[in-house]
Backbone as ProteinMPNN parsed JSONL, in Angstrom:
{"seq_chain_A": "MNPSPQPATPPSLRLHLIVLAALLALLLTSAGLALLPLGVFNTLSALGISVAKTLLVMAFFMRLRRGPPLLRIAAAVGFAWLAVLIGMTVADVLTRVVLPSPW", "coords_chain_A": {"N_chain_A": [[136.746, -47.785, -126.402], [134.714, -49.226, -128.855], [132.204, -47.999, -129.96], [129.285, -49.752, -130.617], [127.337, -51.126, -133.555], [125.543, -50.177, -135.468], [121.955, -51.272, -135.902], [121.033, -53.347, -138.882], [118.956, -51.78, -141.135], [115.679, -53.155, -142.23], [114.569, -53.908, -145.401], [112.401, -51.548, -147.33], [108.779, -51.658, -147.397], [107.982, -51.173, -149.663], [109.965, -51.63, -151.154], [110.018, -54.629, -151.062], [107.776, -54.895, -152.018], [108.325, -54.135, -155.222], [110.364, -55.888, -155.68], [108.89, -58.723, -155.337], [107.155, -58.133, -157.267], [108.46, -58.065, -159.583], [109.671, -60.738, -159.042], [107.531, -61.874, -159.774], [106.492, -61.178, -162.172], [109.158, -62.569, -163.996], [108.892, -65.085, -163.176], [106.023, -65.757, -164.719], [107.586, -64.991, -167.224], [109.045, -67.104, -167.862], [107.723, -69.159, -167.65], [106.087, -68.542, -170.125], [107.865, -68.743, -171.984], [108.683, -71.189, -171.72], [106.353, -72.259, -173.418], [106.932, -72.005, -175.867], [108.063, -72.922, -178.785], [111.083, -73.034, -179.098], [113.425, -74.377, -179.241], [116.662, -75.209, -178.421], [117.504, -72.503, -177.115], [115.202, -72.771, -175.326], [115.851, -74.025, -172.869], [118.415, -71.807, -172.319], [117.228, -69.699, -172.039], [115.468, -70.324, -170.029], [117.441, -71.105, -167.636], [118.951, -68.051, -167.419], [116.93, -66.894, -166.68], [116.253, -67.785, -164.018], [118.591, -67.926, -162.969], [118.564, -64.908, -162.675], [116.271, -64.548, -160.963], [117.847, -65.88, -158.89], [119.432, -64.529, -157.723], [117.821, -62.067, -157.263], [116.288, -63.056, -155.297], [118.194, -63.601, -153.754], [119.872, -60.84, -152.527], [117.976, -59.184, -151.459], [116.017, -60.571, -150.127], [117.58, -62.626, -148.792], [119.512, -60.782, -147.727], [121.971, -60.225, -148.634], [123.231, -58.517, -149.626], [123.769, -55.851, -148.52], [125.167, -57.422, -145.857], [126.898, -58.66, -143.658], [130.912, -59.884, -144.556], [131.448, -62.138, -144.105], [129.337, -63.64, -144.495], [128.626, -63.175, -147.373], [130.661, -63.962, -148.094], [130.524, -66.913, -147.543], [127.575, -67.699, -149.534], [128.979, -67.255, -151.953], [131.525, -69.351, -151.932], [129.358, -71.406, -151.717], [127.582, -71.025, -153.981], [129.737, -71.575, -155.364], [130.779, -74.775, -155.122], [128.532, -75.085, -156.578], [128.7, -74.448, -158.762], [131.036, -76.107, -159.831], [129.758, -78.277, -159.563], [128.048, -78.864, -161.23], [129.474, -78.376, -163.204], [130.768, -81.168, -163.316], [128.562, -82.918, -163.806], [128.0, -82.168, -166.343], [129.863, -82.533, -167.806], [130.156, -85.383, -167.542], [128.113, -86.252, -168.802], [127.923, -85.468, -171.26], [130.511, -86.977, -172.349], [129.508, -89.466, -172.02], [128.916, -92.992, -174.03], [127.129, -93.767, -176.126], [125.198, -96.647, -175.66], [123.869, -98.996, -177.743], [120.837, -100.84, -177.474], [120.31, -104.195, -176.345], [118.652, -105.852, -178.164]], "CA_chain_A": [[136.026, -48.604, -126.715], [134.066, -49.553, -130.127], [130.782, -48.175, -130.204], [128.314, -51.012, -130.657], [126.673, -50.867, -134.301], [124.066, -49.829, -135.614], [121.543, -52.559, -136.594], [120.808, -52.811, -139.893], [117.09, -51.827, -141.238], [115.259, -53.754, -142.651], [114.097, -53.129, -146.815], [110.637, -51.347, -147.213], [107.809, -52.656, -147.875], [107.83, -50.825, -151.738], [111.025, -52.474, -151.916], [109.703, -56.166, -151.514], [106.47, -55.336, -153.611], [109.012, -54.094, -156.135], [111.105, -57.804, -155.954], [107.958, -59.531, -155.203], [106.629, -57.791, -158.749], [109.709, -58.432, -160.381], [109.808, -62.313, -159.434], [106.434, -62.339, -160.811], [107.195, -61.297, -164.147], [110.111, -63.243, -164.207], [107.826, -66.119, -163.646], [105.109, -65.52, -166.264], [107.832, -64.791, -168.636], [109.799, -68.064, -167.926], [106.494, -70.071, -167.855], [105.334, -68.527, -171.182], [108.512, -69.09, -173.312], [108.14, -72.518, -171.911], [105.189, -72.806, -174.183], [107.204, -71.589, -176.961], [108.922, -73.638, -179.561], [113.084, -71.976, -179.541], [114.649, -75.693, -179.644], [117.799, -75.067, -176.988], [116.925, -71.436, -176.081], [114.528, -73.003, -174.514], [116.734, -73.919, -171.608], [119.324, -70.928, -172.197], [116.312, -68.678, -170.952], [115.271, -70.605, -168.621], [118.229, -70.576, -167.057], [119.294, -66.54, -167.314], [115.212, -66.303, -165.846], [116.07, -68.457, -163.056], [119.787, -67.233, -162.45], [118.258, -63.55, -162.245], [115.202, -65.161, -159.841], [117.851, -65.975, -157.927], [120.114, -63.121, -157.595], [117.051, -60.885, -156.527], [116.363, -63.43, -153.902], [119.744, -63.597, -152.306], [120.25, -59.869, -153.193], [116.692, -58.548, -150.806], [115.498, -61.448, -149.245], [118.89, -62.855, -147.561], [120.014, -59.223, -147.481], [123.588, -60.283, -149.015], [123.563, -56.514, -150.582], [124.265, -55.342, -147.369], [125.3, -58.651, -145.124], [128.188, -59.25, -143.508], [131.675, -60.216, -145.307], [131.215, -63.681, -144.155], [127.776, -64.325, -145.293], [128.476, -63.248, -148.699], [132.03, -65.357, -148.669], [129.752, -68.446, -147.739], [127.014, -67.652, -150.039], [129.883, -67.666, -152.694], [132.006, -70.761, -151.844], [128.069, -72.372, -152.06], [127.482, -71.136, -155.559], [131.446, -71.908, -156.81], [130.382, -75.676, -154.893], [127.296, -75.572, -157.255], [129.009, -74.688, -160.551], [131.793, -77.308, -159.722], [129.299, -80.035, -159.042], [127.403, -78.685, -162.698], [130.472, -78.679, -164.814], [131.114, -82.12, -163.116], [127.572, -83.515, -164.492], [127.337, -81.814, -167.627], [131.652, -83.074, -168.449], [130.099, -86.3, -167.19], [127.14, -86.771, -169.462], [129.293, -85.046, -172.788], [131.528, -87.793, -172.169], [129.279, -91.111, -171.948], [129.281, -93.461, -175.27], [125.376, -94.273, -176.397], [125.256, -97.737, -176.277], [123.054, -99.301, -178.951], [120.083, -101.591, -176.567], [120.957, -105.699, -176.533], [117.447, -106.283, -178.159]], "C_chain_A": [[135.474, -47.953, -128.101], [132.605, -48.699, -129.678], [130.009, -49.606, -130.901], [127.747, -50.172, -132.315], [125.943, -50.513, -134.301], [123.141, -50.973, -136.16], [121.147, -52.042, -137.47], [119.353, -52.669, -140.183], [116.688, -52.19, -142.537], [114.499, -52.764, -144.356], [112.77, -52.324, -146.199], [110.156, -52.014, -147.629], [107.75, -52.473, -149.428], [109.162, -51.744, -151.803], [110.148, -53.913, -152.055], [108.62, -56.136, -152.33], [107.294, -55.086, -154.634], [109.324, -55.582, -156.805], [109.794, -58.318, -156.121], [107.361, -59.28, -156.84], [107.585, -58.641, -159.966], [110.083, -60.424, -160.567], [108.356, -63.035, -160.003], [106.264, -62.115, -162.075], [107.554, -62.278, -164.613], [109.308, -65.045, -164.594], [106.971, -66.51, -164.798], [106.196, -65.398, -167.214], [108.808, -66.478, -168.608], [108.211, -69.084, -168.338], [105.954, -69.784, -169.41], [106.4, -69.185, -172.307], [108.888, -70.671, -172.811], [107.047, -73.224, -172.999], [105.606, -72.779, -175.847], [108.121, -72.53, -177.583], [110.231, -72.895, -180.23], [113.753, -73.123, -179.628], [115.533, -75.247, -177.858], [117.888, -73.679, -176.43], [115.952, -71.271, -175.226], [114.876, -72.716, -173.05], [117.464, -72.852, -171.244], [118.363, -69.969, -171.405], [116.115, -69.535, -170.168], [116.462, -70.437, -167.48], [119.054, -69.485, -166.498], [117.865, -66.282, -166.528], [115.518, -66.874, -164.486], [117.845, -67.899, -162.401], [119.272, -65.701, -161.987], [117.05, -63.777, -161.215], [116.065, -65.177, -158.766], [119.218, -64.938, -156.91], [118.984, -61.854, -156.784], [117.041, -61.88, -155.154], [117.539, -63.566, -153.063], [120.408, -61.968, -152.192], [119.084, -58.778, -152.209], [116.275, -59.571, -149.595], [116.693, -62.133, -148.143], [119.146, -62.058, -147.077], [121.831, -59.745, -147.534], [123.794, -58.847, -149.699], [124.769, -56.174, -149.311], [124.977, -56.307, -145.907], [126.613, -58.671, -145.28], [128.91, -59.535, -144.497], [131.559, -61.561, -145.364], [130.581, -64.492, -144.582], [127.769, -64.655, -146.463], [130.069, -64.209, -148.905], [131.074, -66.603, -148.928], [128.62, -68.419, -148.615], [128.066, -68.158, -150.934], [130.24, -68.631, -153.055], [130.451, -71.319, -152.063], [127.656, -72.609, -153.099], [129.157, -71.805, -156.484], [131.07, -73.811, -156.385], [129.732, -76.005, -156.311], [127.585, -75.731, -158.094], [129.935, -75.559, -160.425], [130.976, -78.687, -160.161], [128.298, -79.771, -160.524], [128.134, -79.217, -163.723], [130.936, -80.114, -164.386], [130.223, -83.204, -163.857], [127.411, -83.42, -165.804], [129.311, -82.307, -168.217], [130.877, -84.523, -168.468], [128.635, -86.806, -168.353], [127.29, -86.463, -170.99], [129.722, -86.185, -173.479], [131.465, -89.173, -172.667], [129.195, -91.469, -173.974], [127.919, -93.766, -175.024], [125.607, -95.745, -176.979], [123.949, -98.427, -176.372], [122.2, -100.868, -177.424], [120.008, -103.146, -177.563], [119.493, -106.237, -177.233], [117.334, -105.634, -179.89]], "O_chain_A": [[135.6, -46.789, -128.48], [132.045, -49.259, -128.735], [130.568, -50.297, -131.753], [127.709, -48.944, -132.394], [125.302, -50.33, -133.267], [123.708, -51.687, -136.987], [120.84, -50.851, -137.522], [118.544, -53.357, -139.56], [117.103, -51.778, -143.62], [114.112, -51.601, -144.466], [112.269, -52.398, -145.077], [110.61, -52.982, -148.239], [107.533, -53.362, -150.252], [109.199, -52.613, -152.673], [109.657, -54.218, -153.143], [108.374, -56.988, -153.184], [107.131, -56.034, -155.402], [108.896, -56.183, -157.791], [109.492, -58.37, -157.314], [107.154, -60.266, -157.547], [107.366, -59.484, -160.836], [110.477, -61.114, -161.507], [108.123, -64.158, -160.449], [105.9, -62.92, -162.933], [106.912, -62.978, -165.397], [109.215, -65.774, -165.582], [107.193, -67.394, -165.625], [105.796, -65.747, -168.325], [109.194, -66.814, -169.727], [107.965, -69.548, -169.452], [105.398, -70.73, -169.968], [106.052, -69.907, -173.241], [109.435, -71.36, -173.672], [106.968, -74.416, -173.297], [104.976, -73.27, -176.784], [109.017, -72.965, -176.86], [110.395, -72.393, -181.341], [114.856, -72.993, -180.158], [115.115, -75.086, -176.711], [118.332, -73.583, -175.286], [115.68, -70.282, -174.546], [114.532, -71.811, -172.291], [117.456, -72.595, -170.04], [118.658, -69.523, -170.296], [116.938, -69.435, -169.259], [116.322, -69.661, -166.534], [119.732, -69.62, -165.48], [117.845, -65.351, -165.723], [114.87, -66.277, -163.627], [117.948, -67.517, -161.236], [119.633, -65.338, -160.867], [116.974, -62.786, -160.488], [115.653, -64.719, -157.7], [119.595, -64.877, -155.739], [119.321, -61.003, -155.962], [117.652, -61.575, -154.129], [117.636, -63.617, -151.837], [121.545, -61.927, -151.722], [119.345, -57.576, -152.244], [116.248, -59.313, -148.391], [116.612, -62.099, -146.915], [119.159, -62.137, -145.849], [122.664, -59.614, -146.637], [124.823, -58.458, -150.25], [125.996, -56.226, -149.23], [125.254, -55.628, -144.918], [127.335, -58.689, -146.277], [128.297, -59.608, -145.562], [131.556, -62.184, -146.426], [130.823, -65.636, -144.97], [127.316, -65.697, -146.937], [130.335, -64.977, -149.829], [130.848, -67.164, -150.0], [128.339, -69.617, -148.644], [128.258, -69.373, -150.895], [129.825, -69.158, -154.088], [130.551, -71.936, -153.124], [127.333, -73.722, -153.513], [129.457, -72.23, -157.601], [131.061, -74.436, -157.445], [130.152, -76.88, -157.068], [127.243, -76.737, -158.716], [129.657, -76.296, -161.371], [131.323, -79.691, -160.783], [127.75, -80.822, -160.856], [127.885, -79.997, -164.642], [131.722, -80.496, -165.253], [130.731, -84.174, -164.42], [126.838, -84.279, -166.473], [129.522, -82.185, -169.424], [130.939, -84.994, -169.604], [128.435, -88.016, -168.46], [126.789, -87.199, -171.84], [129.527, -86.477, -174.659], [132.285, -89.88, -173.251], [129.334, -90.66, -174.891], [127.51, -94.007, -173.888], [125.985, -96.085, -178.101], [123.107, -98.501, -175.477], [122.892, -101.588, -176.705], [119.795, -103.315, -178.763], [119.152, -107.288, -176.689], [116.287, -105.753, -180.527]]}, "name": "protein", "num_of_chains": 1, "seq": "MNPSPQPATPPSLRLHLIVLAALLALLLTSAGLALLPLGVFNTLSALGISVAKTLLVMAFFMRLRRGPPLLRIAAAVGFAWLAVLIGMTVADVLTRVVLPSPW"}
């Protein structure tokens, strides 16, 4: 018989506080960068910061870092589908023809 697997120990309070501080720092960074006139780089920096925040939440609060493989696969498939949807939306917007208004 296989021994029952040991339950995963939850992350410590210190680690939760470090992740919280990192998320708050990223929040302040994105809010501060939104006030700067960087042109296209405003969008790029906001997307980069949001990806970093998403990865932190997934790794620590969703516990995907030490989660079962099926949970990791489900999260990866969800993000792959999200990437497909975003790619199709961007392709649609970039291929539209701007029509002049009738008046």
